[in-house]
N, CA, C and O atoms as a MOPAC input file, in Angstrom:
PM7 MOZYME 1SCF
protein

 N    -21.04700 1   -28.27600 1    22.34000 1
 C    -19.77000 1   -28.24700 1    21.74900 1
 C    -19.98900 1   -28.32900 1    21.12300 1
 O    -20.33700 1   -27.24900 1    20.64500 1
 N    -20.20400 1   -29.85100 1    19.89900 1
 C    -19.55300 1   -30.50000 1    19.16100 1
 C    -20.16400 1   -29.31900 1    17.82300 1
 O    -19.49900 1   -29.07100 1    16.81800 1
 N    -21.74100 1   -28.62900 1    18.15800 1
 C    -21.85600 1   -27.82300 1    16.91300 1
 C    -21.12200 1   -26.51400 1    17.28300 1
 O    -20.66100 1   -25.87300 1    16.33800 1
 N    -20.91600 1   -25.93000 1    18.79800 1
 C    -20.14200 1   -25.07300 1    17.99400 1
 C    -18.75500 1   -24.98600 1    17.18200 1
 O    -18.43500 1   -24.04700 1    16.45300 1
 N    -18.13200 1   -25.92500 1    17.39400 1
 C    -17.60200 1   -26.48100 1    16.51800 1
 C    -17.21900 1   -26.21900 1    14.95000 1
 O    -16.27200 1   -25.77500 1    14.30000 1
 N    -18.53100 1   -26.76300 1    14.73400 1
 C    -18.92700 1   -27.67800 1    13.19700 1
 C    -19.99800 1   -26.07900 1    12.77900 1
 O    -20.90600 1   -26.08300 1    11.94700 1
 N    -19.59900 1   -24.95100 1    13.54200 1
 C    -21.23000 1   -24.02200 1    13.43700 1
 C    -19.29600 1   -23.38900 1    13.01000 1
 O    -18.64600 1   -23.38200 1    11.96500 1
 N    -19.05700 1   -23.04400 1    14.13000 1
 C    -17.62800 1   -22.60700 1    13.65900 1
 C    -16.36000 1   -22.96700 1    12.16100 1
 O    -15.56300 1   -22.04900 1    11.96600 1
 N    -16.25900 1   -23.96700 1    11.40700 1
 C    -15.77600 1   -24.64700 1    10.78600 1
 C    -16.59300 1   -23.98200 1     9.54400 1
 O    -15.93900 1   -23.55400 1     8.59300 1
 N    -18.10800 1   -23.88300 1     9.53900 1
 C    -18.97900 1   -23.70300 1     8.41200 1
 C    -18.88800 1   -21.63000 1     8.33100 1
 O    -19.45100 1   -21.26200 1     7.30000 1
 N    -18.44700 1   -20.67000 1     8.99100 1
 C    -18.50600 1   -19.68700 1     9.10600 1
 C    -16.75700 1   -19.76400 1     8.32500 1
 O    -16.75700 1   -18.90600 1     7.44200 1
 N    -15.31700 1   -20.50300 1     8.37700 1
 C    -14.70200 1   -20.36700 1     8.31800 1
 C    -14.78000 1   -20.98200 1     6.65400 1
 O    -14.52800 1   -20.24400 1     5.70100 1
 N    -14.97200 1   -21.70700 1     6.57000 1
 C    -14.87100 1   -22.41900 1     5.32800 1
 C    -15.60600 1   -21.32600 1     4.16300 1
 O    -15.27500 1   -21.23800 1     2.98000 1
 N    -17.29500 1   -20.08900 1     5.24800 1
 C    -18.18500 1   -19.50200 1     3.90700 1
 C    -16.54500 1   -17.62900 1     3.74500 1
 O    -16.46500 1   -16.46700 1     3.34600 1
 N    -15.98400 1   -18.37600 1     4.19700 1
 C    -15.75300 1   -16.33200 1     4.21800 1
 C    -13.97000 1   -17.36800 1     3.10700 1
 O    -13.38100 1   -16.69300 1     2.26200 1
 N    -13.43300 1   -19.05100 1     3.41500 1
 C    -12.87500 1   -19.43300 1     2.36700 1
 C    -13.30000 1   -19.04900 1     1.01300 1
 O    -12.72900 1   -18.43600 1     0.11200 1
 N    -14.71900 1   -19.70000 1     1.14800 1
 C    -15.23700 1   -19.79500 1     0.15100 1
 C    -15.59900 1   -18.53100 1    -1.20800 1
 O    -15.48300 1   -18.27000 1    -2.40600 1
 N    -16.07900 1   -18.09900 1     0.04500 1
 C    -16.23300 1   -16.32000 1    -1.18200 1
 C    -15.04600 1   -15.41500 1    -1.41500 1
 O    -14.96600 1   -15.01000 1    -2.57400 1
 N    -14.08400 1   -14.99300 1    -0.56400 1
 C    -13.18100 1   -14.33600 1    -0.39600 1
 C    -12.23000 1   -14.97400 1    -1.66600 1
 O    -11.69600 1   -14.14800 1    -2.40700 1
 N    -12.08000 1   -15.95700 1    -1.84500 1
 C    -11.40900 1   -16.72000 1    -2.98100 1
 C    -11.25900 1   -16.16900 1    -4.52100 1
 O    -10.26400 1   -16.05400 1    -5.23800 1
 N    -12.39100 1   -15.92800 1    -4.70000 1
 C    -12.49500 1   -14.74600 1    -5.79200 1
 C    -11.71300 1   -13.85700 1    -6.21800 1
 O    -11.02000 1   -13.57300 1    -7.19500 1
 N    -12.10400 1   -13.37900 1    -4.90700 1
 C    -11.89200 1   -11.40700 1    -5.28100 1
 C    -10.68200 1   -10.97000 1    -5.11000 1
 O    -10.17500 1    -9.99200 1    -4.56100 1
 N    -10.38000 1   -11.71700 1    -5.58100 1
 C     -8.44000 1   -11.14100 1    -6.04400 1
 C     -8.46700 1    -9.55000 1    -6.84400 1
 O     -9.04100 1    -8.99900 1    -7.78300 1
 N     -7.72800 1    -9.33200 1    -6.08300 1
 C     -7.71300 1    -7.73600 1    -6.62700 1
 C     -7.09900 1    -7.90800 1    -7.93500 1
 O     -6.45600 1    -8.94400 1    -8.10900 1
 N     -7.20000 1    -6.96600 1    -8.99700 1
 C     -6.78700 1    -6.59900 1    -9.80000 1
 C     -5.79400 1    -6.34100 1    -9.86600 1
 O     -5.28800 1    -5.92500 1    -8.82300 1
 N     -4.95000 1    -6.42100 1   -11.05700 1
 C     -3.58200 1    -6.10900 1   -10.82200 1
 C     -2.95000 1    -5.40500 1   -12.05500 1
 O     -2.96400 1    -5.75200 1   -13.23600 1
 N     -2.42100 1    -4.37600 1   -11.48500 1
 C     -1.63200 1    -3.71900 1   -11.85700 1
 C     -1.03300 1    -3.41300 1   -13.44600 1
 O      0.12200 1    -3.66500 1   -13.79000 1
 N     -2.15800 1    -2.77400 1   -14.38600 1
 C     -0.95400 1    -3.27300 1   -15.42800 1
 C      0.73600 1    -2.53600 1   -16.01500 1
 O      0.88900 1    -1.96500 1   -17.09500 1
 N      1.65500 1    -2.72800 1   -15.12800 1
 C      3.14800 1    -2.19100 1   -15.85100 1
 C      3.76600 1    -2.83300 1   -16.84600 1
 O      3.86900 1    -4.05800 1   -16.91700 1
 N      4.09200 1    -2.22800 1   -17.45000 1
 C      4.93400 1    -2.45500 1   -18.40700 1
 C      6.32300 1    -3.73800 1   -18.75700 1
 O      7.26400 1    -3.13800 1   -19.27600 1
 N      6.54300 1    -4.84000 1   -18.64000 1
 C      7.76100 1    -4.90200 1   -19.09800 1
 C      8.61100 1    -5.15400 1   -18.44000 1
 O      8.95400 1    -5.88600 1   -17.51200 1
 N      9.19400 1    -3.77900 1   -19.61400 1
 C     10.37000 1    -2.60700 1   -19.43000 1
 C     10.16400 1    -1.56300 1   -20.40400 1
 O      9.92300 1    -1.31700 1   -21.58600 1
 N     10.39500 1    -1.07700 1   -19.24500 1
 C     10.70400 1     0.74300 1   -20.49900 1
 C     12.53200 1     0.93400 1   -20.88000 1
 O     13.43700 1     0.76400 1   -20.06400 1
 N     12.72100 1     1.40700 1   -22.63900 1
 C     14.48800 1     1.79500 1   -22.18100 1
 C     14.87500 1     2.86900 1   -22.74800 1
 O     14.67900 1     3.43100 1   -23.82600 1
 N     15.81700 1     3.15500 1   -21.25500 1
 C     16.16500 1     4.32500 1   -20.78600 1
 C     17.21300 1     4.88800 1   -20.64100 1
 O     18.09900 1     4.40300 1   -19.93800 1
 N     17.32000 1     5.85000 1   -21.17200 1
 C     18.69200 1     6.44900 1   -22.40000 1
 C     20.11700 1     6.10800 1   -21.34800 1
 O     20.14500 1     5.88100 1   -20.13800 1
 N     21.13100 1     6.17500 1   -22.26400 1
 C     22.44300 1     5.65800 1   -21.48800 1
 C     23.09200 1     6.02900 1   -20.60200 1
 O     23.60100 1     7.14600 1   -20.69500 1
 N     23.21600 1     5.56800 1   -19.92600 1
 C     23.70000 1     5.95500 1   -18.30500 1
 C     22.52900 1     6.72400 1   -17.71600 1
 O     22.55500 1     7.49200 1   -16.75500 1
 N     21.17100 1     6.26000 1   -18.71800 1
 C     19.74300 1     6.63700 1   -16.56200 1
 C     19.72900 1     4.92100 1   -16.16500 1
 O     19.59300 1     3.76300 1   -16.55800 1
 N     20.07800 1     6.16800 1   -14.66900 1
 C     18.97300 1     4.77300 1   -13.97200 1
 C     18.11000 1     5.47700 1   -13.28000 1
 O     18.36700 1     6.62500 1   -12.92100 1
 N     16.75500 1     4.75200 1   -12.95700 1
 C     15.61500 1     4.80000 1   -12.53400 1
 C     15.78000 1     4.96900 1   -10.92700 1
 O     16.08700 1     3.88500 1   -10.43000 1
 N     15.66100 1     6.06800 1    -9.91700 1
 C     14.50500 1     6.80400 1    -9.39200 1
 C     13.77500 1     6.46000 1    -8.57700 1
 O     13.97800 1     6.03300 1    -7.44000 1
 N     12.55300 1     6.69700 1    -9.33800 1
 C     10.80300 1     6.79500 1    -9.43300 1
 C     10.38200 1     6.51300 1   -10.35200 1
 O     10.49500 1     7.12800 1   -11.41200 1
 N      9.72700 1     5.39500 1   -10.13900 1
 C      8.72700 1     5.24200 1   -11.11700 1
 C      6.62300 1     5.97600 1   -10.99100 1
 O      6.37000 1     6.11000 1    -9.79400 1
 N      5.96300 1     6.18600 1   -11.46000 1
 C      4.40300 1     6.76000 1   -11.75400 1
 C      3.92800 1     6.14900 1   -12.68500 1
 O      4.80700 1     6.06600 1   -13.54300 1
 N      2.54000 1     5.40700 1   -13.18600 1
 C      1.68200 1     5.09200 1   -13.94400 1
 C     -0.15400 1     6.13000 1   -13.72000 1
 O     -1.04400 1     6.07200 1   -12.87200 1
 N      0.10500 1     7.17000 1   -15.31400 1
 C     -1.17300 1     8.28700 1   -15.21100 1
 C     -2.13900 1     7.14100 1   -16.70800 1
 O     -1.68300 1     6.30700 1   -17.49000 1
 N     -3.54700 1     7.67900 1   -16.50100 1
 C     -3.71900 1     6.92200 1   -16.99700 1
 C     -3.49100 1     7.22500 1   -18.92800 1
 O     -3.87100 1     8.15900 1   -19.63400 1
 N     -2.57100 1     5.73100 1   -19.31500 1
 C     -2.31100 1     5.99400 1   -20.83400 1
 C     -0.67500 1     5.98400 1   -20.77600 1
 O      0.02500 1     5.51000 1   -21.67000 1
 N     -0.14500 1     6.63300 1   -19.48100 1
 C      1.07300 1     6.95900 1   -20.04500 1
 C      2.24400 1     6.73700 1   -18.54100 1
 O      1.69500 1     6.39700 1   -17.49300 1
 N      3.74500 1     6.93700 1   -18.52800 1
 C      4.02200 1     6.07200 1   -17.11100 1
 C      4.85500 1     7.18100 1   -17.46700 1
 O      4.94000 1     7.71900 1   -18.57200 1
 N      6.05600 1     7.74200 1   -15.36400 1
 C      6.92400 1     8.60500 1   -16.01300 1
 C      7.89700 1     7.63900 1   -14.62000 1
 O      7.70500 1     7.11700 1   -13.52200 1
 N      8.70900 1     7.82600 1   -15.37200 1
 C     10.79400 1     7.48300 1   -14.42700 1
 C     10.83600 1     8.56800 1   -14.02300 1
 O     10.17600 1     9.22400 1   -14.82900 1
 N     11.16100 1     9.14100 1   -13.34500 1
 C     12.21900 1     9.91700 1   -12.69000 1
 C     13.59600 1     9.29100 1   -12.42400 1
 O     13.73400 1     8.49000 1   -11.49900 1
 N     14.99100 1     9.77400 1   -13.51300 1
 C     16.17900 1     9.63300 1   -13.77000 1
 C     16.74100 1     9.48400 1   -12.10800 1
 O     15.89000 1     9.55500 1   -11.22200 1
 N     17.65500 1     9.35300 1   -11.87400 1
 C     18.82000 1     9.71600 1   -10.74200 1
 C     19.87200 1    11.46300 1   -10.85900 1
 O     20.14900 1    12.34200 1   -10.04300 1
 N     20.15900 1    11.23600 1   -12.32200 1
 C     20.56400 1    12.56800 1   -12.84600 1
 C     19.65600 1    13.46400 1   -13.00300 1
 O     19.95000 1    14.43200 1   -13.70400 1
 N     18.15700 1    13.38100 1   -12.33000 1
 C     17.41100 1    14.48300 1   -11.84200 1
 C     15.93400 1    14.92000 1   -13.45300 1
 O     15.03600 1    15.76200 1   -13.44800 1
 N     16.41400 1    13.69400 1   -14.77700 1
 C     15.64700 1    13.90400 1   -15.41600 1
 C     14.15300 1    13.62200 1   -15.97300 1
 O     14.21900 1    12.41000 1   -15.76800 1
 N     13.03300 1    13.77000 1   -16.44300 1
 C     12.00600 1    13.28400 1   -15.81300 1
 C     11.14700 1    12.45000 1   -17.03400 1
 O     10.32600 1    13.11300 1   -17.66700 1
 N     11.32900 1    10.96400 1   -17.38500 1
 C     10.61900 1    10.53000 1   -18.89000 1
 C      9.67300 1    10.12000 1   -18.46700 1
 O      9.49100 1     9.30800 1   -17.56000 1
 N      8.56700 1    10.98600 1   -19.49100 1
 C      8.07700 1    10.24000 1   -19.90800 1
 C      7.42800 1     9.03300 1   -21.26600 1
 O      7.58700 1     9.12700 1   -22.48300 1
 N      6.76700 1     8.08000 1   -20.56100 1
 C      6.83900 1     6.79200 1   -22.48100 1
 C      4.52400 1     7.18200 1   -22.14600 1
 O      3.90100 1     7.48600 1   -21.12900 1
 N      4.05800 1     6.91900 1   -23.66300 1
 C      3.16000 1     6.40600 1   -24.29200 1
 C      2.95700 1     5.85300 1   -23.24900 1
 O      3.59200 1     6.06700 1   -22.21700 1
 N      1.52100 1     4.61400 1   -23.45200 1
 C      1.32500 1     3.74900 1   -22.87800 1
 C      2.16900 1     2.34000 1   -23.43500 1
 O      2.09000 1     1.17200 1   -23.05400 1
 N      2.89000 1     2.89400 1   -24.35700 1
 C      3.26700 1     1.48800 1   -25.43700 1
 C      4.32300 1     1.21800 1   -25.27900 1
 O      4.90300 1     0.26100 1   -25.79300 1
 N      5.02200 1     2.46300 1   -24.11800 1
 C      6.20100 1     1.62300 1   -23.72000 1
 C      7.18700 1     2.90400 1   -24.65900 1
 O      8.41000 1     2.96600 1   -24.78700 1
 N      6.25400 1     3.70400 1   -25.13500 1
 C      7.58100 1     4.88200 1   -26.40600 1
 C      8.23600 1     6.38500 1   -25.65200 1
 O      7.37500 1     6.89300 1   -24.93500 1
 N      9.09100 1     6.89900 1   -25.66300 1
 C      9.53900 1     7.97500 1   -24.42600 1
 C      9.12100 1     8.86400 1   -25.75900 1
 O      9.53400 1     8.99100 1   -26.91100 1
 N      8.00100 1     9.43800 1   -24.88800 1
 C      7.38200 1    10.99800 1   -26.23400 1
 C      7.88000 1    12.10900 1   -25.29800 1
 O      7.51200 1    13.02500 1   -26.03300 1
 N      8.25200 1    12.54000 1   -24.58800 1
 C      8.84900 1    13.55700 1   -24.16400 1
 C      9.94800 1    13.65400 1   -22.55400 1
 O      9.69200 1    12.87700 1   -21.63500 1
 N     10.96100 1    14.54400 1   -22.43900 1
 C     11.70600 1    14.78200 1   -20.90100 1
 C     11.83200 1    15.68100 1   -20.77000 1
 O     12.10600 1    16.47600 1   -21.66900 1
 N     11.65400 1    16.01900 1   -19.30600 1
 C     11.46600 1    17.70800 1   -18.48900 1
 C     13.05000 1    17.10900 1   -17.83900 1
 O     13.44800 1    15.95300 1   -17.98400 1
 N     13.90700 1    18.38100 1   -17.00000 1
 C     15.11500 1    18.53500 1   -16.84100 1
 C     14.24900 1    18.78700 1   -15.45600 1
 O     13.51800 1    19.77600 1   -15.51800 1
 N     14.21200 1    17.91400 1   -13.99200 1
 C     13.51500 1    18.24100 1   -12.62700 1
 C     14.39600 1    19.21200 1   -12.14400 1
 O     15.60600 1    19.33200 1   -12.33700 1
 N     13.43200 1    20.04800 1   -11.33100 1
 C     14.26100 1    21.25300 1   -10.97200 1
 C     15.12400 1    19.87200 1    -9.55300 1
 O     14.82800 1    18.77900 1    -9.07000 1
 N     16.04900 1    20.71000 1    -9.46700 1
 C     16.70800 1    20.10200 1    -8.51700 1
 C     16.64600 1    20.96400 1    -7.33700 1
 O     16.51700 1    22.16600 1    -7.56700 1
 N     16.72400 1    20.51700 1    -5.90300 1
 C     17.60400 1    20.83800 1    -4.67900 1
 C     17.97100 1    21.69300 1    -3.87700 1
 O     18.66200 1    20.78600 1    -3.41400 1
 N     18.19600 1    22.53600 1    -3.25200 1
 C     19.26400 1    23.41500 1    -3.67100 1
 C     19.34700 1    22.89400 1    -1.97900 1
 O     18.52100 1    22.68400 1    -1.09100 1
 N     21.30700 1    22.80500 1    -2.15500 1
 C     22.01000 1    21.50000 1    -1.44900 1
 C     22.16500 1    22.76200 1     0.30900 1
 O     22.67300 1    22.32300 1     1.34100 1

């Protein structure tokens, strides 16, 4: 019985040691993006070297990797 408990504790310790350093990489998100006056973010996505914010007013704002607004696109509105 003692051997079984020691074996179980050893397996748990090995799992803890093995997976303690395998923290998944953190996503590289900007600290802040400056939205145009009066806009509120509804959605956010990140691509390779760019960010996109969809606003509640129906604009898609494209930012470069440095956080500078590079393009504004009018999102198509759904029919009610």
